[in-house]
C-alpha positions in Angstrom: -5.0 -1.4 25.1 -8.3 -3.0 26.1 -8.3 -6.8 25.2 -11.3 -8.1 26.9 -13.8 -5.8 25.2 -15.4 -6.9 21.9 -15.5 -4.0 19.7 -18.0 -3.3 17.0 -15.3 -2.5 14.5 -11.5 -2.3 14.4 -9.9 -0.2 11.8 -6.3 -0.9 10.8 -4.6 2.1 9.7 -5.4 5.8 10.3 -5.1 7.4 7.1 -7.9 9.6 5.3 -9.9 6.4 4.4 -10.2 4.9 7.8 -10.6 8.5 9.5 -13.6 9.1 7.2 -15.1 5.6 7.9 -14.5 6.3 11.6 -16.5 9.6 11.3 -19.4 7.7 9.8 -19.5 4.8 12.1 -19.1 6.8 15.3 -21.8 9.1 14.3 -24.3 6.0 14.3 -23.0 4.9 17.8 -20.9 2.1 16.4 -18.1 1.5 18.8 -15.0 2.1 16.8 -11.3 1.6 17.5 -8.5 2.8 14.9 -4.9 1.4 15.1 -2.1 3.2 13.4 1.4 2.0 13.4 3.2 5.2 12.4 1.7 8.6 11.6 -1.9 9.6 12.1 -3.1 10.4 8.5 -0.9 8.2 6.7 0.9 9.3 3.6 -1.4 12.3 3.4 0.1 13.8 6.8 3.6 13.6 5.3 2.7 15.3 2.0 4.0 18.9 1.9 0.8 20.3 0.2 -2.4 18.6 -1.2 -3.5 20.7 -4.1 -6.4 18.6 -5.5 -8.4 18.0 -2.5 -12.1 19.4 -3.1 -13.0 22.4 -0.8 -9.4 23.8 -0.6 -9.1 26.3 -3.7 -5.5 27.0 -2.5 -4.5 23.8 -1.5 -3.9 22.4 2.1 -0.9 21.2 4.1 -1.1 17.4 4.1 -0.5 17.5 7.8 -3.4 20.0 8.4 -5.8 18.1 6.5 -4.9 14.8 8.6 -5.2 16.9 11.8 -8.7 17.9 10.8 -9.7 14.4 9.8 -8.5 13.1 13.1 -10.3 15.6 15.2 -13.5 15.1 13.5 -13.5 11.4 14.2 -12.5 11.9 17.6 -15.4 14.4 18.2 -17.7 11.8 17.3 -16.1 9.4 19.7 -13.6 7.4 17.7 -10.9 5.7 19.5 -7.6 6.3 17.9 -4.6 4.6 19.1 -1.2 3.6 18.1 -0.5 0.0 17.5 0.8 -2.2 14.8 -1.2 -5.2 13.4 0.5 -8.4 12.9 -2.1 -11.1 12.2 -6.0 -11.4 11.6 -7.9 -14.6 12.2 -11.6 -15.8 12.6 -13.1 -17.3 15.5 -16.7 -18.2 14.8 -18.4 -14.8 14.0 -15.8 -12.8 15.5 -12.4 -11.4 14.3 -9.2 -11.5 16.4 -6.8 -9.0 15.4 -3.3 -9.2 17.0 -2.2 -5.6 17.9 1.5 -5.3 19.3 1.3 -8.8 20.6 -2.1 -8.7 22.0 -5.4 -9.9 20.8 -8.3 -7.5 20.2 -11.9 -8.9 19.4 -14.1 -7.2 16.8 -17.5 -8.0 15.0 -16.1 -6.4 11.8 -12.6 -5.1 10.6 -11.8 -2.6 8.1 -8.3 -2.9 6.5 -7.0 0.7 5.6 -3.3 0.3 5.8 -2.6 1.9 2.4 0.6 1.2 0.2 3.9 2.7 0.2 5.5 3.8 -3.0 8.7 1.9 -3.8 11.8 4.0 -3.4 15.0 3.9 -5.2 17.1 4.4 -2.2 19.6 6.9 -3.5 20.8 9.9 -1.7 18.7 13.0 -1.7 15.4 10.9 -2.2 14.2 10.7 1.2 15.5 14.4 2.2 13.4 15.9 -0.4 10.2 13.7 -0.4 7.3 16.0 -1.3 9.5 19.2 -1.9 11.0 18.0 -5.3 10.6 14.2 -5.2 7.3 12.8 -5.7 5.5 9.4 -6.4 2.1 10.8 -7.8 2.0 12.8 -11.0 -1.9 13.5 -10.5 -1.2 15.0 -7.1 2.0 17.0 -7.7 2.4 17.4 -11.4 0.7 20.8 -11.6 3.7 22.3 -9.5 5.9 21.9 -12.4 4.3 23.9 -15.3 6.9 24.9 -17.7 9.7 23.2 -15.9 12.0 20.2 -16.3 11.5 16.7 -14.9 13.0 13.3 -14.3 10.8 10.3 -14.4 12.4 7.0 -13.0 10.7 3.7 -14.0 10.0 1.7 -17.2 6.7 -0.2 -16.4 3.0 1.0 -17.4 2.7 3.4 -14.6 5.9 5.1 -15.3 4.9 5.7 -18.9 1.4 6.6 -18.1 2.5 9.4 -15.6 5.1 10.5 -18.0 2.4 11.0 -20.5 0.4 12.9 -18.1 3.2 15.0 -16.8 3.8 16.2 -20.4 0.8 18.6 -20.0 2.9 20.7 -17.3 6.7 20.0 -17.8 8.7 21.7 -20.6 10.8 18.6 -20.9 11.0 15.1 -19.3 14.0 12.8 -19.1 12.7 9.1 -18.5 15.2 7.1 -16.9 14.9 3.3 -17.3 17.0 0.9 -15.6 17.1 -1.7 -18.5 14.3 -1.8 -21.2 10.9 -0.4 -21.2 8.5 -3.1 -19.9 5.1 -1.1 -20.5 2.5 -2.2 -23.0 2.9 -1.6 -26.6 0.1 0.7 -26.6 1.7 2.9 -23.9 5.0 2.8 -25.6 3.4 4.1 -28.8 1.5 6.6 -27.1 4.8 8.0 -25.5 6.7 7.9 -28.8 4.7 10.7 -30.0 6.1 13.0 -27.3 9.6 11.6 -28.0 9.3 12.6 -31.7 8.0 16.1 -30.6 11.3 16.4 -28.5 9.1 16.8 -25.1 10.6 13.3 -23.7 14.1 12.0 -24.0 14.3 8.1 -23.2 17.4 6.8 -21.3 17.8 3.1 -21.4 20.3 1.1 -19.3 20.3 3.8 -17.0 20.7 3.8 -13.1 19.8 6.7 -11.0 22.7 7.6 -8.7 22.0 10.7 -6.6 19.2 13.3 -6.5 21.2 16.7 -6.1 19.7 19.1 -3.8 20.6 22.8 -3.2 21.4 24.0 0.4 17.7 24.8 0.9 16.7 21.2 0.0 15.5 21.8 -3.5 16.0 19.7 -6.3 18.5 20.9 -8.8 19.7 17.9 -10.7 20.2 14.1 -10.9 23.4 12.0 -11.2 23.0 8.9 -13.3 24.9 6.4 -15.1 23.7 5.6 -18.9 25.1 2.6 -20.5 28.2 2.7 -18.1 28.8 6.5 -18.5 28.3 8.8 -15.6 26.1 11.7 -16.6 24.5 14.8 -14.9 21.1 16.1 -15.7 19.8 19.6 -14.4 16.0 19.4 -13.4 13.3 21.0 -11.1 11.8 17.8 -10.0 11.8 14.0 -9.9 9.0 11.5 -10.1 9.6 7.9 -9.1 7.3 5.2 -10.3 8.9 1.9 -9.7 5.9 0.2 -8.2 3.9 -0.1 -4.9 4.4 -1.9 -1.8 0.9 -2.7 -0.3 1.1 -2.9 3.6 -0.8 -6.3 3.6 2.0 -8.6 5.0 0.0 -9.0 8.2 -2.8 -10.7 6.4 -0.7 -13.7 5.5 -2.7 -16.8 6.6 -5.8 -14.9 7.4 -7.9 -16.0 4.3 -8.1 -12.4 2.8 -7.4 -12.7 -0.8 -4.8 -10.5 -2.3 -4.2 -9.7 -6.1 -0.9 -10.1 -8.0 0.6 -7.2 -6.2 -0.5 -7.7 -2.9 -3.4 -5.4 -2.8 -6.7 -6.7 -1.2 -9.4 -7.8 -3.4 -12.9 -6.6 -2.5 -16.4 -7.2 -3.7 -18.9 -4.1 -4.8 -19.6 -3.6 -1.1 -15.7 -3.5 -0.2 -15.9 -6.8 1.5 -13.0 -8.9 1.2 -13.0 -12.9 0.7 -13.5 -13.0 4.6 -16.9 -12.2 5.8 -17.0 -9.1 8.0 -13.5 -7.9 6.8 -13.8 -4.9 4.8 -11.0 -2.7 2.8 -10.8 0.8 1.5 -8.4 3.2 0.4 -5.0 2.7 -1.3 -4.6 -1.0 0.0 -7.7 -1.9 -2.2 -7.1 -3.5 -5.5 -8.4 -1.2 -8.1 -8.0 1.8 -5.9 -7.1 5.3 -7.6 -4.5 6.2 -5.1 -6.1 9.6 -4.6 -7.1 11.1 -1.3 -10.5 12.2 -2.2 -11.6 8.6 -3.4 -10.0 7.1 -0.4 -12.2 9.4 1.6 -15.3 8.2 -0.3 -14.4 4.7 -0.1 -14.0 5.1 3.7 -17.6 6.4 3.9 -18.9 3.7 1.6 -17.0 0.9 3.7 -18.7 2.4 6.9 -22.1 2.1 5.5 -21.3 -1.5 4.4 -20.1 -2.2 8.0 -23.4 -0.8 9.4 -25.4 -3.1 7.2 -23.3 -6.0 8.3 -23.5 -5.2 12.0 -27.3 -4.7 11.7 -27.5 -8.4 10.6 -24.5 -9.8 12.9 -27.0 -11.2 15.6 -29.8 -12.4 13.5 
C-alpha cells in the first residue's frame, strides 16, 4: 500500500457504485484507488442472479456482473486493492483515510461502502441466501410467481415489500415478532390483501428456523406463535428487519448521517465534509438497486471531477 502518494480520489468500497465511478474517473485520467474490505462487487457479487439489471434480458449472475465492472474499471487504470477503512480525517484541503492502520492521503473521497441487510440469525438463513432467502422484493420477487412466501418483519419496509410481493405470490405469511409498527396508511393498504385471503398476519411470532431440502432449497419455516410451535410450508423467505449501514468508520469524521446511519448528501452527492462524496446503498435516500447505484457512481464521479478542477484554485 502506497502511503506517501497523494491520490486524486480514494474510493471506499468496491461495489457497483464505486466501480462505476472508477470507470468514469480513470477515463479522465483522475488517479483513482479503490479499497474493499471483503468482496469486490459487494452484495451484488454474492447475489445468485440479478434479474432486473438493464441490458441482460435473461438476467446475469451477480458474480459475473461484478467481475465485468471490475475488469472495465481496471482497463482504464483504476487501482483496486483490499483494505478496510477505519477512519477519515481532514488536514487542510486533504483527506486522510486510515486503511488497515496506515494513512492514505487524497484530494477527494467517495464513500460507497453500502449497507448490509439485518439478519434474523436463525439456522438455514445464511446457507440459503439468494437461493430461497432474500432481502429485496424488487430484486427477487418475480422468481416467486404463484408460489408461497414468508415475510419476516413488522415495520414500514416489511409491509411495503409484502404488498409488492402480492403481485407475484399466491399467498404470504407475515411473521411479526411483536406488533406491527408500520404507518397506519400501510396497515390499511395491507388489510385489503388480508381480507382477500392473500396475506396472513402472525403477531407475537418468532422465526426459529428456515427449513431446507437436501439440495439447499427452502421448503418451510419453523416458528413460535404466541408461545405455540408451528411449521409452515413455503417456497421462499423475505426478511425485512432493517439495514445496517457500513458507516461505523465515519465516527468523528464530521460526515453527517441520518437517523439510521446512512450518509446524508446534497444534490451533487457531496457530504457535509467538503471533498467527501457518497453514492450507492450507503447514501440516505438511495433506492437500494444496482442500476441506480451505478448511476449514482457516475454522477458522483462527475461531481468529483468538478471538485478536483477547482482544488488548486
